[in-house]
All heavy atoms as an XYZ file, in Angstrom:
837
protein
N      -7.854      5.271     17.296
C      -7.882      5.955     16.035
C      -8.901      5.268     15.126
O      -9.078      4.057     15.166
C      -6.516      5.947     15.367
C      -6.575      6.577     14.016
S      -5.115      6.632     12.964
C      -3.820      5.935     13.865
N      -9.536      6.065     14.278
C     -10.520      5.569     13.325
C      -9.929      5.615     11.922
O      -9.354      6.622     11.520
C     -11.799      6.435     13.372
O     -12.343      6.398     14.684
C     -12.839      5.931     12.382
N     -10.081      4.532     11.190
C      -9.707      4.493      9.778
C     -10.969      4.751      8.971
O     -11.948      4.008      9.092
C      -9.100      3.148      9.414
N     -10.945      5.821      8.189
C     -12.088      6.184      7.352
C     -11.766      5.772      5.921
O     -10.757      6.207      5.360
C     -12.380      7.692      7.442
C     -12.694      8.095      8.888
C     -13.521      8.067      6.499
C     -12.842      9.589      9.099
N     -12.629      4.957      5.350
C     -12.445      4.487      3.982
C     -13.486      5.156      3.107
O     -14.697      5.091      3.385
C     -12.577      2.944      3.884
C     -11.390      2.241      4.560
C     -12.636      2.495      2.437
C     -11.582      1.952      5.982
N     -13.017      5.814      2.048
C     -13.901      6.479      1.088
C     -13.629      5.870     -0.278
O     -12.500      5.909     -0.764
C     -13.635      7.996      1.043
C     -13.832      8.625      2.414
C     -14.528      8.661     -0.002
C     -13.352     10.057      2.501
N     -14.656      5.309     -0.888
C     -14.525      4.716     -2.209
C     -14.875      5.762     -3.263
O     -15.928      6.402     -3.195
C     -15.458      3.511     -2.325
C     -15.293      2.623     -3.540
C     -13.912      1.961     -3.547
C     -16.390      1.574     -3.571
N     -13.977      5.948     -4.211
C     -14.199      6.905     -5.299
C     -14.206      6.164     -6.634
O     -13.372      5.299     -6.878
C     -13.080      7.953     -5.317
C     -13.258      8.925     -6.461
O     -14.109      9.794     -6.416
N     -12.461      8.763     -7.517
N     -15.148      6.525     -7.489
C     -15.128      6.064     -8.881
C     -15.688      7.199     -9.734
O     -16.884      7.497     -9.680
C     -15.947      4.800     -9.092
C     -15.902      4.351    -10.523
C     -14.849      3.789    -11.180
C     -16.947      4.480    -11.478
N     -15.174      3.553    -12.493
C     -16.466      3.974    -12.701
C     -18.246      4.985    -11.435
C     -17.237      3.948    -13.860
C     -19.003      4.952    -12.587
C     -18.489      4.430    -13.774
N     -14.787      7.855    -10.455
C     -15.166      8.961    -11.333
C     -16.005     10.014    -10.614
O     -16.919     10.582    -11.200
C     -15.916      8.448    -12.567
C     -15.051      7.616    -13.480
O     -13.828      7.717    -13.462
N     -15.674      6.781    -14.281
N     -15.698     10.255     -9.354
C     -16.504     11.187     -8.560
C     -15.667     12.187     -7.793
O     -15.919     12.433     -6.614
N     -14.673     12.767     -8.440
C     -13.751     13.662     -7.739
C     -14.463     14.832     -7.072
O     -14.110     15.202     -5.951
C     -12.682     14.176     -8.702
N     -15.461     15.416     -7.721
C     -16.142     16.565     -7.111
C     -16.721     16.199     -5.752
O     -16.519     16.909     -4.766
C     -17.247     17.102     -8.019
C     -16.721     17.809     -9.258
O     -15.546     18.232     -9.256
O     -17.493     17.939    -10.230
N     -17.450     15.081     -5.689
C     -18.032     14.641     -4.421
C     -16.947     14.275     -3.420
O     -17.019     14.642     -2.238
C     -18.946     13.434     -4.630
C     -20.253     13.798     -5.308
O     -20.680     14.960     -5.212
O     -20.858     12.904     -5.933
N     -15.936     13.549     -3.858
C     -14.870     13.115     -2.960
C     -14.113     14.307     -2.394
O     -13.787     14.335     -1.200
C     -13.918     12.149     -3.682
O     -14.671     11.002     -4.111
C     -12.788     11.689     -2.776
N     -13.849     15.306     -3.210
C     -13.139     16.496     -2.726
C     -13.983     17.274     -1.720
O     -13.449     17.778     -0.722
C     -12.723     17.385     -3.896
C     -11.669     16.771     -4.815
C     -11.444     17.654     -6.036
C     -10.372     16.514     -4.074
N     -15.279     17.357     -1.934
C     -16.154     18.013     -0.955
C     -16.157     17.231      0.359
O     -16.137     17.825      1.450
C     -17.567     18.145     -1.511
N     -16.161     15.902      0.265
C     -16.094     15.058      1.461
C     -14.789     15.293      2.206
O     -14.777     15.486      3.430
C     -16.236     13.594      1.054
S     -16.203     12.422      2.421
N     -13.680     15.293      1.479
C     -12.373     15.532      2.109
C     -12.303     16.916      2.730
O     -11.737     17.084      3.818
C     -11.253     15.352      1.080
C     -10.991     13.925      0.621
C      -9.976     13.914     -0.520
C     -10.509     13.060      1.773
N     -12.878     17.904      2.060
C     -12.867     19.261      2.604
C     -13.605     19.299      3.941
O     -13.159     19.928      4.891
C     -13.495     20.242      1.610
C     -13.381     21.687      2.020
C     -11.940     22.164      2.113
O     -11.086     21.790      1.320
N     -11.660     22.976      3.103
N     -14.732     18.607      4.024
C     -15.460     18.576      5.296
C     -14.665     17.819      6.356
O     -14.646     18.216      7.530
C     -16.855     17.974      5.112
O     -16.819     16.590      4.873
N     -13.980     16.757      5.963
C     -13.153     16.013      6.919
C     -11.971     16.838      7.418
O     -11.486     16.628      8.528
C     -12.650     14.715      6.296
C     -13.667     13.585      6.188
C     -13.145     12.475      5.289
C     -14.018     13.048      7.574
N     -11.516     17.795      6.622
C     -10.382     18.626      7.042
C     -10.738     19.497      8.250
O      -9.851     20.000      8.930
C      -9.892     19.498      5.884
O     -10.804     20.539      5.599
N     -12.020     19.639      8.522
C     -12.484     20.431      9.676
C     -12.933     19.545     10.835
O     -13.379     20.036     11.856
C     -13.627     21.335      9.236
C     -13.234     22.343      8.166
C     -14.452     23.114      7.693
C     -14.101     24.152      6.674
N     -13.855     23.626      5.340
N     -12.835     18.236     10.650
C     -13.347     17.294     11.650
C     -12.410     17.168     12.846
O     -11.189     17.232     12.711
C     -13.569     15.923     11.014
N     -13.016     16.959     13.996
C     -12.290     16.741     15.241
C     -12.077     15.247     15.438
O     -12.824     14.429     14.922
C     -13.105     17.298     16.413
C     -13.446     18.769     16.273
C     -14.527     19.195     17.258
O     -14.839     18.442     18.198
O     -15.062     20.296     17.066
N     -11.074     14.899     16.210
C     -10.833     13.499     16.532
C      -9.587     12.973     15.850
O      -8.966     13.645     15.030
N      -9.242     11.749     16.215
C      -8.054     11.104     15.670
C      -8.479     10.112     14.594
O      -9.174      9.134     14.868
C      -7.300     10.381     16.789
C      -5.974      9.839     16.347
C      -5.238      9.131     17.475
O      -5.676      9.179     18.636
O      -4.208      8.509     17.171
N      -8.066     10.386     13.358
C      -8.466      9.521     12.257
C      -7.457      9.606     11.121
O      -6.674     10.547     11.016
C      -9.866      9.883     11.746
C      -9.982     11.293     11.226
C      -9.794     11.569      9.876
C     -10.298     12.344     12.081
C      -9.907     12.855      9.383
C     -10.414     13.640     11.604
C     -10.215     13.898     10.251
N      -7.516      8.600     10.280
C      -6.749      8.552      9.044
C      -7.735      8.210      7.937
O      -8.678      7.444      8.158
C      -5.584      7.531      9.118
C      -6.085      6.144      9.398
C      -4.742      7.562      7.861
N      -7.551      8.816      6.778
C      -8.473      8.629      5.664
C      -7.770      7.873      4.545
O      -6.637      8.206      4.177
C      -8.981      9.984      5.125
C      -9.926      9.773      3.942
C      -9.645     10.805      6.221
N      -8.463      6.867      4.014
C      -7.994      6.155      2.836
C      -9.014      6.372      1.730
O     -10.172      5.942      1.855
C      -7.862      4.649      3.118
C      -6.768      4.333      4.098
C      -7.042      4.195      5.450
C      -5.456      4.193      3.668
C      -6.029      3.915      6.353
C      -4.440      3.912      4.567
C      -4.740      3.782      5.908
O      -3.736      3.515      6.800
N      -8.606      7.077      0.686
C      -9.452      7.225     -0.491
C      -9.067      6.092     -1.430
O      -7.936      6.032     -1.916
C      -9.267      8.594     -1.172
C     -10.117      8.674     -2.444
C      -9.617      9.731     -0.214
N     -10.000      5.202     -1.660
C      -9.766      4.055     -2.532
C     -10.363      4.395     -3.893
O     -11.582      4.528     -4.028
C     -10.434      2.775     -1.961
C     -10.052      2.546     -0.491
C     -10.097      1.577     -2.831
C      -8.575      2.426     -0.217
N      -9.497      4.586     -4.880
C      -9.994      4.906     -6.208
C     -10.251      3.605     -6.956
O      -9.344      2.838     -7.237
C      -9.029      5.782     -6.998
C      -9.657      6.193     -8.303
O     -10.496      7.114     -8.296
O      -9.368      5.546     -9.326
N     -11.496      3.388     -7.292
C     -11.975      2.136     -7.854
C     -11.848      2.124     -9.379
O     -12.819      1.908    -10.098
C     -13.436      1.924     -7.422
C     -13.811      0.482     -7.250
O     -12.994     -0.402     -7.394
N     -15.080      0.255     -6.931
N     -10.640      2.375     -9.863
C     -10.376      2.308    -11.294
C     -10.996      3.429    -12.097
O     -11.480      3.200    -13.210
N     -10.995      4.639    -11.577
C     -11.585      5.776    -12.297
C     -10.955      5.940    -13.672
O      -9.750      5.754    -13.851
C     -11.400      7.070    -11.497
O     -12.198      7.057    -10.338
N     -11.797      6.339    -14.627
C     -11.320      6.581    -15.984
C     -11.283      8.073    -16.314
O     -10.963      8.448    -17.431
C     -12.209      5.847    -16.995
O     -13.554      6.283    -16.866
N     -11.612      8.908    -15.348
C     -11.562     10.356    -15.550
C     -10.319     10.907    -14.860
O      -9.363     10.196    -14.604
C     -12.844     11.019    -15.044
C     -13.046     10.881    -13.543
O     -12.192     10.265    -12.860
O     -14.051     11.391    -13.028
N     -10.334     12.172    -14.508
C      -9.174     12.816    -13.882
C      -9.221     12.779    -12.354
O      -8.537     13.554    -11.689
C      -9.037     14.255    -14.373
C     -10.237     15.124    -14.023
O     -11.275     14.587    -13.549
O     -10.158     16.343    -14.224
N     -10.004     11.876    -11.797
C     -10.156     11.797    -10.334
C      -8.830     11.638     -9.610
O      -8.568     12.331     -8.621
C     -11.077     10.640     -9.939
O     -12.414     10.918    -10.239
N      -7.986     10.722    -10.073
C      -6.723     10.464     -9.371
C      -5.881     11.726     -9.258
O      -5.398     12.061     -8.172
C      -5.926      9.372    -10.084
C      -6.310      7.938     -9.764
C      -5.563      6.974    -10.665
C      -6.063      7.611     -8.315
N      -5.699     12.423    -10.354
C      -4.844     13.613    -10.315
C      -5.466     14.730     -9.489
O      -4.768     15.424     -8.752
C      -4.525     14.105    -11.733
O      -5.704     14.455    -12.425
N      -6.764     14.900     -9.569
C      -7.421     15.963     -8.790
C      -7.372     15.675     -7.290
O      -7.103     16.562     -6.487
C      -8.860     16.128     -9.263
C      -8.944     16.723    -10.661
C     -10.362     16.881    -11.131
N     -11.089     17.777    -10.245
C     -12.422     17.764    -10.143
N     -13.152     16.912    -10.844
N     -13.020     18.614     -9.310
N      -7.633     14.425     -6.921
C      -7.612     14.073     -5.498
C      -6.189     14.154     -4.963
O      -5.960     14.679     -3.862
C      -8.236     12.677     -5.278
C      -9.731     12.726     -5.625
C      -8.006     12.196     -3.852
C     -10.395     11.366     -5.730
N      -5.217     13.681     -5.724
C      -3.824     13.756     -5.279
C      -3.388     15.210     -5.120
O      -2.682     15.550     -4.166
C      -2.900     13.028     -6.242
C      -1.463     12.932     -5.739
C      -1.359     12.196     -4.408
O      -1.741     11.037     -4.314
N      -0.840     12.857     -3.378
N      -3.798     16.077     -6.022
C      -3.453     17.500     -5.908
C      -4.044     18.093     -4.632
O      -3.382     18.867     -3.932
C      -3.942     18.267     -7.141
N      -5.291     17.712     -4.307
C      -5.913     18.206     -3.076
C      -5.135     17.712     -1.854
O      -4.871     18.471     -0.930
C      -7.379     17.754     -2.997
C      -8.121     18.419     -1.885
C      -8.859     19.552     -1.956
C      -8.168     17.999     -0.513
N      -9.376     19.860     -0.731
C      -8.962     18.918      0.180
C      -7.616     16.932      0.182
C      -9.217     18.807      1.538
C      -7.863     16.816      1.543
C      -8.658     17.745      2.206
N      -4.777     16.432     -1.860
C      -4.011     15.861     -0.739
C      -2.683     16.596     -0.588
O      -2.268     16.931      0.528
C      -3.797     14.346     -0.950
C      -5.128     13.602     -0.832
C      -2.770     13.789      0.031
C      -5.072     12.140     -1.271
N      -2.009     16.864     -1.698
C      -0.721     17.564     -1.658
C      -0.859     18.960     -1.069
O       0.052     19.447     -0.399
C      -0.108     17.650     -3.058
C       0.333     16.292     -3.587
O       0.458     15.334     -2.792
O       0.531     16.192     -4.819
N      -1.997     19.598     -1.289
C      -2.236     20.953     -0.762
C      -2.676     20.945      0.697
O      -2.635     21.977      1.349
C      -3.300     21.662     -1.598
C      -2.847     21.995     -2.998
C      -3.965     22.603     -3.831
O      -5.036     22.939     -3.264
O      -3.781     22.728     -5.047
N      -3.110     19.810      1.202
C      -3.644     19.717      2.572
C      -2.867     18.674      3.367
O      -3.423     17.704      3.874
C      -5.132     19.367      2.536
C      -5.965     20.402      1.880
N      -6.135     20.473      0.511
C      -6.656     21.444      2.400
C      -6.903     21.499      0.218
N      -7.239     22.105      1.351
N      -1.600     18.900      3.481
C      -0.705     17.930      4.146
C      -1.029     17.725      5.627
O      -0.641     16.723      6.198
C       0.744     18.386      3.999
C       1.200     18.392      2.555
C       2.257     17.354      2.346
N       2.713     17.379      0.972
C       2.662     16.329      0.190
N       2.205     15.198      0.645
N       3.093     16.406     -1.047
N      -1.754     18.644      6.253
C      -2.094     18.502      7.664
C      -3.097     17.396      7.928
O      -3.215     16.899      9.041
N      -3.826     17.009      6.909
C      -4.814     15.943      7.043
C      -4.165     14.627      6.631
O      -3.477     14.556      5.619
C      -6.020     16.252      6.147
C      -7.256     15.383      6.315
C      -7.820     15.496      7.729
C      -8.321     15.801      5.314
N      -4.374     13.598      7.418
C      -3.751     12.295      7.180
C      -4.594     11.514      6.163
O      -5.475     10.731      6.536
C      -3.621     11.546      8.505
C      -2.711     10.353      8.404
O      -2.187     10.029      7.350
N      -2.530      9.678      9.530
N      -4.326     11.752      4.865
C      -5.094     11.134      3.788
C      -4.153     10.369      2.875
O      -3.090     10.872      2.499
C      -5.848     12.194      2.949
C      -6.640     11.530      1.828
C      -6.754     13.035      3.815
N      -4.577      9.162      2.498
C      -3.804      8.324      1.585
C      -4.692      7.957      0.405
O      -5.822      7.510      0.593
C      -3.334      7.052      2.293
C      -2.570      7.331      3.545
N      -1.226      7.605      3.541
C      -2.979      7.418      4.833
C      -0.833      7.826      4.776
N      -1.882      7.721      5.585
N      -4.174      8.130     -0.790
C      -4.884      7.756     -2.004
C      -4.376      6.391     -2.463
O      -3.172      6.207     -2.666
C      -4.653      8.803     -3.097
C      -5.317      8.554     -4.438
C      -6.835      8.420     -4.300
C      -4.959      9.685     -5.402
N      -5.295      5.458     -2.606
C      -4.950      4.092     -2.999
C      -5.654      3.783     -4.323
O      -6.866      3.538     -4.342
C      -5.377      3.069     -1.922
C      -5.014      1.653     -2.349
C      -4.779      3.428     -0.577
N      -4.914      3.818     -5.434
C      -5.548      3.509     -6.716
C      -5.643      2.001     -6.943
O      -4.684      1.272     -6.712
C      -4.605      4.157     -7.737
C      -3.278      4.222     -7.053
C      -3.531      4.275     -5.579
N      -6.809      1.555     -7.356
C      -6.996      0.153     -7.727
C      -6.838      0.025     -9.237
O      -7.083      0.972     -9.980
C      -8.372     -0.344     -7.283
C      -8.665     -0.273     -5.782
C     -10.073     -0.787     -5.485
C      -7.623     -1.041     -4.985
N      -6.466     -1.150     -9.683
C      -6.176     -1.354    -11.103
C      -7.420     -1.428    -11.974
O      -7.340     -1.304    -13.191
C      -5.327     -2.614    -11.300
C      -6.007     -3.876    -10.792
O      -6.836     -3.794     -9.869
O      -5.703     -4.959    -11.323
N      -8.584     -1.631    -11.355
C      -9.847     -1.671    -12.096
C     -10.983     -1.410    -11.124
O     -10.777     -1.317     -9.915
C     -10.024     -3.021    -12.789
C     -10.171     -4.196    -11.836
C     -10.371     -5.498    -12.583
C     -10.603     -6.642    -11.602
N     -10.871     -7.901    -12.287
N     -12.192     -1.313    -11.663
C     -13.370     -1.118    -10.835
C     -13.800     -2.478    -10.284
O     -14.215     -3.354    -11.037
C     -14.496     -0.485    -11.656
C     -15.694     -0.126    -10.800
O     -15.918     -0.697     -9.747
N     -16.460      0.836    -11.263
N     -13.706     -2.631     -8.970
C     -14.070     -3.879     -8.317
C     -15.503     -3.875     -7.793
O     -15.917     -4.814     -7.120
C     -13.112     -4.157     -7.153
C     -11.746     -4.593     -7.621
C     -10.722     -3.669     -7.815
C     -11.479     -5.928     -7.898
C      -9.466     -4.067     -8.255
C     -10.229     -6.341     -8.334
C      -9.231     -5.397     -8.513
O      -7.991     -5.800     -8.952
N     -16.236     -2.828     -8.062
C     -17.584     -2.717     -7.532
C     -17.562     -2.166     -6.121
O     -16.507     -1.996     -5.504
N     -18.741     -1.875     -5.611
C     -18.846     -1.198     -4.313
C     -18.328     -2.053     -3.154
O     -17.467     -1.630     -2.391
C     -20.294     -0.781     -4.065
C     -20.488      0.001     -2.808
C     -20.133      1.334     -2.746
C     -21.009     -0.595     -1.676
C     -20.304      2.080     -1.579
C     -21.184      0.128     -0.505
C     -20.831      1.462     -0.459
N     -18.850     -3.247     -3.016
C     -18.490     -4.082     -1.862
C     -17.019     -4.481     -1.893
O     -16.297     -4.330     -0.897
C     -19.376     -5.315     -1.814
N     -16.568     -4.993     -3.006
C     -15.169     -5.446     -3.087
C     -14.198     -4.265     -3.009
O     -13.119     -4.389     -2.419
C     -14.954     -6.243     -4.363
C     -13.672     -7.018     -4.351
C     -13.667     -8.067     -5.427
N     -12.348     -8.673     -5.506
C     -11.877     -9.276     -6.575
N     -12.619     -9.384     -7.661
N     -10.677     -9.796     -6.571
N     -14.565     -3.123     -3.577
C     -13.717     -1.934     -3.464
C     -13.552     -1.507     -2.012
O     -12.451     -1.191     -1.561
N     -14.656     -1.517     -1.257
C     -14.571     -1.200      0.166
C     -13.768     -2.245      0.922
O     -12.998     -1.907      1.827
C     -15.971     -1.052      0.773
C     -16.537      0.325      0.584
O     -15.909      1.320      0.926
N     -17.728      0.393      0.016
N     -13.930     -3.508      0.567
C     -13.147     -4.558      1.219
C     -11.657     -4.361      0.976
O     -10.834     -4.588      1.877
C     -13.586     -5.942      0.741
C     -14.881     -6.388      1.381
O     -15.265     -5.904      2.438
N     -15.575     -7.302      0.727
N     -11.288     -3.936     -0.221
C      -9.878     -3.659     -0.499
C      -9.390     -2.495      0.361
O      -8.262     -2.498      0.846
C      -9.658     -3.405     -1.981
C      -9.798     -4.682     -2.800
C      -9.349     -4.496     -4.219
C      -9.302     -5.818     -4.949
N      -8.171     -6.661     -4.575
N     -10.238     -1.499      0.582
C      -9.891     -0.397      1.471
C      -9.697     -0.867      2.905
O      -8.770     -0.443      3.599
N     -10.566     -1.757      3.358
C     -10.432     -2.308      4.702
C      -9.133     -3.094      4.846
O      -8.473     -3.024      5.895
C     -11.634     -3.193      5.040
C     -12.956     -2.457      5.258
C     -14.127     -3.437      5.253
C     -12.916     -1.653      6.551
N      -8.748     -3.814      3.803
C      -7.478     -4.551      3.840
C      -6.300     -3.605      4.032
O      -5.373     -3.892      4.800
C      -7.282     -5.337      2.540
C      -8.159     -6.542      2.389
C      -8.023     -7.181      1.005
O      -7.035     -6.898      0.292
O      -8.923     -7.960      0.633
N      -6.319     -2.495      3.329
C      -5.228     -1.508      3.448
C      -5.233     -0.898      4.847
O      -4.194     -0.800      5.502
C      -5.369     -0.406      2.372
C      -4.388      0.730      2.617
C      -5.180     -0.983      0.983
N      -6.398     -0.504      5.327
C      -6.498      0.149      6.634
C      -6.148     -0.797      7.780
O      -5.637     -0.361      8.816
C      -7.907      0.706      6.824
N      -6.396     -2.069      7.609
C      -6.119     -3.054      8.662
C      -4.648     -3.042      9.071
O      -4.307     -3.357     10.209
C      -6.529     -4.441      8.175
C      -6.475     -5.502      9.256
C      -7.030     -6.837      8.799
N      -8.442     -6.705      8.458
C      -8.960     -7.082      7.298
N      -8.204     -7.623      6.359
N     -10.244     -6.953      7.055
N      -3.774     -2.632      8.158
C      -2.333     -2.640      8.430
C      -1.940     -1.688      9.552
O      -0.912     -1.885     10.194
C      -1.558     -2.304      7.156
C      -1.710     -3.350      6.082
C      -1.052     -2.951      4.784
C      -1.336     -3.982      3.716
N      -0.884     -3.551      2.399
N      -2.746     -0.657      9.816
C      -2.409      0.282     10.898
C      -3.086     -0.095     12.211
O      -2.914      0.579     13.219
C      -2.740      1.741     10.526
C      -4.250      1.938     10.363
C      -1.959      2.183      9.304
C      -4.676      3.380     10.374
N      -3.893     -1.172     12.179
C      -4.565     -1.673     13.375
C      -5.383     -0.585     14.084
O      -5.180     -0.317     15.272
C      -3.543     -2.293     14.325
C      -4.199     -3.175     15.360
O      -5.268     -3.729     15.126
N      -3.565     -3.296     16.512
N      -6.345      0.024     13.392
C      -7.143      1.075     14.024
C      -8.122      0.497     15.044
O      -8.425     -0.702     15.032
C      -7.893      1.696     12.845
C      -8.042      0.575     11.879
C      -6.782     -0.241     12.023
N      -8.612      1.368     15.918
C      -9.630      0.962     16.882
C     -10.975      0.724     16.203
O     -11.759     -0.123     16.626
C      -9.811      2.038     17.955
C      -8.542      2.297     18.725
O      -7.864      1.319     19.107
O      -8.207      3.479     18.938
N     -11.249      1.531     15.175
C     -12.529      1.481     14.476
C     -12.319      1.707     12.985
O     -11.344      2.324     12.569
C     -13.459      2.587     14.984
C     -13.959      2.400     16.378
C     -14.670      3.655     16.888
N     -13.784      4.795     17.049
C     -12.926      4.968     18.061
N     -12.833      4.065     18.995
N     -12.182      6.039     18.142
N     -13.298      1.240     12.218
C     -13.339      1.478     10.782
C     -14.640      2.202     10.474
O     -15.679      1.899     11.062
C     -13.332      0.168      9.994
C     -12.106     -0.676     10.217
C     -12.074     -1.617     11.241
C     -10.986     -0.548      9.408
C     -10.955     -2.402     11.450
C      -9.866     -1.335      9.607
C      -9.855     -2.252     10.628
O      -8.752     -3.031     10.834
N     -14.584      3.121      9.543
C     -15.782      3.826      9.105
C     -15.777      3.878      7.588
O     -14.853      4.431      6.984
C     -15.815      5.249      9.678
C     -16.949      6.154      9.205
C     -18.300      5.598      9.652
C     -16.755      7.567      9.742
N     -16.785      3.244      6.974
C     -16.956      3.343      5.533
C     -17.832      4.563      5.285
O     -18.967      4.628      5.751
C     -17.632      2.083      4.976
C     -16.914      0.768      5.232
C     -17.732     -0.394      4.691
C     -15.530      0.784      4.629
N     -17.291      5.528      4.559
C     -17.985      6.800      4.343
C     -18.211      6.983      2.852
O     -17.258      6.922      2.063
C     -17.123      7.936      4.910
C     -17.744      9.309      5.036
C     -18.921      9.285      6.014
C     -16.698     10.307      5.524
N     -19.469      7.172      2.452
C     -19.751      7.425      1.044
C     -19.063      8.712      0.609
O     -19.016      9.682      1.367
C     -21.248      7.547      0.803
C     -21.958      6.218      0.797
O     -21.328      5.162      0.827
N     -23.268      6.251      0.761
N     -18.578      8.724     -0.613
C     -17.824      9.884     -1.089
C     -18.699     11.117     -1.266
O     -18.187     12.233     -1.326
C     -17.081      9.570     -2.390
C     -17.986      9.452     -3.581
O     -19.067      8.876     -3.509
N     -17.533      9.966     -4.706
N     -20.013     10.971     -1.300
C     -20.880     12.139     -1.433
C     -21.384     12.637     -0.075
O     -22.338     13.395      0.002
C     -22.048     11.850     -2.369
C     -22.963     10.733     -1.878
O     -22.608     10.047     -0.899
O     -24.023     10.538     -2.494
N     -20.704     12.236      0.987
C     -21.051     12.657      2.341
C     -20.215     13.864      2.742
O     -19.017     13.905      2.486
C     -20.776     11.519      3.349
O     -21.510     10.367      2.956
C     -21.148     11.920      4.758
N     -20.851     14.825      3.370
C     -20.126     15.932      4.004
C     -20.458     15.877      5.483
O     -21.618     15.816      5.862
C     -20.519     17.265      3.373
C     -20.052     17.364      1.931
C     -20.331     18.703      1.289
O     -20.225     19.730      2.003
O     -20.645     18.729      0.091
N     -19.416     15.867      6.310
C     -19.583     15.651      7.744
C     -19.544     16.962      8.520
O     -18.966     17.948      8.068
C     -18.503     14.690      8.287
C     -18.573     13.345      7.584
C     -17.114     15.295      8.153
N     -20.149     16.938      9.702
C     -20.039     18.047     10.647
C     -18.721     17.892     11.398
O     -18.238     16.765     11.576
C     -21.199     18.026     11.638
S     -22.802     18.286     10.871
N     -18.155     18.986     11.881
C     -16.864     18.896     12.558
C     -16.833     17.921     13.739
O     -15.822     17.277     13.986
C     -16.598     20.319     13.023
C     -17.322     21.171     12.037
C     -18.570     20.383     11.703
N     -17.943     17.750     14.453
C     -17.945     16.895     15.640
C     -18.517     15.506     15.385
O     -18.762     14.746     16.315
C     -18.695     17.573     16.789
C     -20.162     17.770     16.488
O     -20.575     17.650     15.309
O     -20.925     18.060     17.439
N     -18.695     15.126     14.123
C     -19.364     13.863     13.818
C     -18.645     12.657     14.427
O     -19.273     11.747     14.960
C     -19.535     13.676     12.303
C     -18.389     12.961     11.630
C     -18.512     11.637     11.242
C     -17.181     13.602     11.403
C     -17.468     10.975     10.630
C     -16.138     12.952     10.802
C     -16.276     11.625     10.402
N     -17.338     12.640     14.363
C     -16.585     11.485     14.830
C     -16.637     11.383     16.357
O     -16.773     10.284     16.902
C     -15.135     11.567     14.345
C     -14.311     10.309     14.412
C     -14.983      9.161     13.675
C     -12.935     10.550     13.829
N     -16.565     12.489     17.023
C     -16.649     12.494     18.488
C     -18.020     12.008     18.939
O     -18.135     11.276     19.921
C     -16.309     13.892     19.028
C     -14.838     14.183     18.748
C     -16.640     14.020     20.511
C     -14.401     15.579     19.006
N     -19.052     12.372     18.201
C     -20.410     11.907     18.547
C     -20.553     10.406     18.369
O     -21.348      9.770     19.052
C     -21.441     12.623     17.689
C     -21.643     14.053     18.052
C     -22.628     14.692     17.098
N     -22.941     16.024     17.516
C     -24.175     16.503     17.620
N     -25.193     15.744     17.313
N     -24.357     17.731     18.005
N     -19.793      9.825     17.440
C     -19.870      8.382     17.207
C     -19.113      7.575     18.257
O     -19.383      6.386     18.424
C     -19.297      8.046     15.822
C     -20.122      8.493     14.627
C     -19.379      8.197     13.340
C     -21.485      7.831     14.623
N     -18.161      8.182     18.932
C     -17.333      7.446     19.893
C     -18.056      7.082     21.130
O     -18.984      7.258     21.592
C     -16.085      8.256     20.244
C     -15.170      8.405     19.065
C     -13.942      9.245     19.366
O     -13.861      9.890     20.419
O     -13.053      9.260     18.511
């Protein structure tokens, strides 16, 4: 299984488009959206999307402040490590994937 970490900071539009593309992706994966202390409505919008798409294995992890890009991703890796995945994938929140992207990476 692949753990996909997506860092969000005040970027719900991009993150939701990324999640929408992941909802069509093939393969075995779990997604962790790490919210890096957003000050806008990102948390509520992303959580609402997750609630509407229960078939996709997505977890929203809010951080208490903005830790920056590297440390925010490291915090995501710490959370994902608990499930002991085979692989980790750091995916920018403004990325939209093709349905077979994960299979091509394996």
